[in-house]
C-alpha positions in Angstrom: -48.5 11.3 79.8 -51.7 9.2 79.6 -51.5 8.2 83.4 -51.1 11.8 84.2 -54.3 12.9 82.2 -56.2 10.1 84.1 -55.4 11.8 87.5 -55.5 15.5 86.4 -59.0 15.7 85.1 -60.8 15.2 88.4 -58.1 17.1 90.3 -58.5 20.1 88.0 -62.2 20.0 88.4 -62.0 19.7 92.2 -59.8 22.8 92.5 -61.0 24.9 89.7 -64.5 23.8 89.2 -66.3 25.1 86.1 -64.3 27.5 83.9 -65.4 29.9 81.1 -64.7 28.4 77.6 -66.6 31.1 75.7 -69.3 33.8 76.1 -71.8 32.5 78.6 -70.2 28.9 78.4 -68.6 26.8 81.2 -67.2 23.5 81.4 -65.6 21.3 84.1 -61.7 22.3 84.3 -60.8 18.8 83.8 -62.3 18.9 80.2 -59.2 20.1 78.7 -57.4 17.1 80.0 -59.9 14.6 78.9 -59.5 16.0 75.4 -55.8 15.4 75.5 -56.4 11.9 76.9 -57.4 10.8 73.4 -54.2 11.5 71.9 -52.2 10.3 74.9 -54.1 7.1 74.9 -53.4 6.5 71.3 -49.6 7.2 71.7 -49.5 4.8 74.7 -51.3 2.2 72.8 -48.8 2.5 69.9 -45.9 2.4 72.4 -47.0 -0.4 75.1 -50.0 -2.1 73.7 -53.7 -2.0 74.6 -53.4 -4.3 77.5 -50.8 -2.2 79.3 -52.9 1.0 78.7 -56.0 -0.6 80.2 -53.9 -1.7 83.2 -52.9 2.0 83.7 -56.4 2.6 84.8 -55.9 1.0 88.2 -53.0 3.3 89.5 -54.6 6.3 87.8 -57.9 5.8 89.5 -56.4 5.3 93.0 -54.1 8.2 92.8 -57.0 10.4 91.6 -59.1 9.2 94.5 -56.4 10.3 97.0 -56.6 13.7 95.4 -60.2 14.4 94.5 -63.6 13.7 95.9 -64.9 10.1 95.1 -68.0 11.4 93.2 -65.6 13.2 90.5 -63.4 10.2 90.3 -66.3 7.9 89.8 -67.7 10.0 87.1 -64.3 10.7 85.5 -63.4 7.1 85.6 -66.6 5.7 84.2 -66.7 8.5 81.5 -63.1 7.8 80.5 -63.8 4.0 80.4 -66.8 4.2 78.3 -64.9 6.8 76.0 -61.9 4.6 76.0 -63.5 1.3 74.9 -65.2 3.2 71.9 -62.1 5.3 71.0 -59.6 2.7 71.3 -61.3 0.4 68.9 -61.6 3.4 66.6 -58.0 4.4 67.0 -56.8 0.9 66.0 -59.3 0.6 63.0 -58.3 4.1 61.8 -54.6 4.2 62.6 -53.3 3.3 59.3 -54.6 6.7 58.1 -52.1 8.6 60.2 -52.2 9.7 63.9 -53.3 13.3 63.4 -56.1 12.6 61.0 -57.3 9.8 63.3 -57.1 11.9 66.4 -59.8 14.3 65.1 -62.2 11.5 64.2 -61.7 9.7 67.5 -62.0 12.8 69.5 -65.4 13.6 67.8 -66.6 10.1 68.5 -65.5 10.2 72.2 -66.8 13.7 72.8 -70.5 12.7 72.9 -69.8 9.5 75.0 -67.7 11.6 77.5 -70.2 14.5 77.9 -73.2 12.5 78.5 -71.6 9.8 80.7 -69.6 12.3 82.9 -72.4 14.7 83.3 -75.0 12.0 84.2 -72.8 10.4 86.6 -71.4 13.6 88.1 -75.0 14.9 88.6 -74.5 17.9 86.3 -77.4 19.1 84.1 -76.5 17.5 80.8 -77.9 20.2 78.7 -76.1 23.1 80.6 -72.6 21.6 80.3 -72.8 19.9 76.8 -72.2 23.0 74.8 -69.3 24.3 77.1 -67.7 20.9 77.1 -68.0 20.7 73.3 -66.4 24.1 72.8 -63.6 23.3 75.2 -62.9 20.0 73.5 -63.1 21.7 69.9 -60.6 24.2 71.1 -58.2 21.5 72.4 -58.6 19.4 69.1 -57.7 22.5 67.2 -54.5 23.2 69.3 -53.4 19.5 69.1 -54.1 19.6 65.4 -52.2 22.7 64.8 -49.4 21.4 66.9 -49.3 18.2 64.8 -49.1 20.1 61.7 -46.3 22.4 63.0 -44.4 19.2 64.0 -44.7 17.7 60.7 -43.6 21.0 59.0 -40.5 21.4 61.3 -39.6 17.7 60.7 -39.9 18.2 57.0 -42.7 15.4 56.6 -45.5 16.0 54.1 -47.4 13.2 55.7 -49.4 13.4 58.9 -48.1 10.4 60.5 
């Protein structure tokens, strides 16, 4: 799933451009995928280790470059990389507190880094896309959090691990 997220973000933005995320707000279409990447990266680190996850960047970037313009791929890869360095360290430090609780905190930390880095490199006006990307990521975090709660309830677990 993590590798798919790396490829999907620039491809979605290439074909769908800016999408509405609220009244008068828009965000690049790949924003939803970049928000999911936080959770997918954490799950991949748990399953394969940090080194393997970092190596996934190479095939993910190459495949994305075949499907999307170089400017979006560069902006996406550098924004993801900057965000990943910070959020991977946060995930590891906070992981003992439970996946779902950590996902929210890590997502919040990564949002600012992702928005500013991506907009600056892609040549988008930072002020114009910041609120739209923030709203989109909050929606995704709410959906992922609700899904996690539902999965725990259905599994009969009182703990969010």
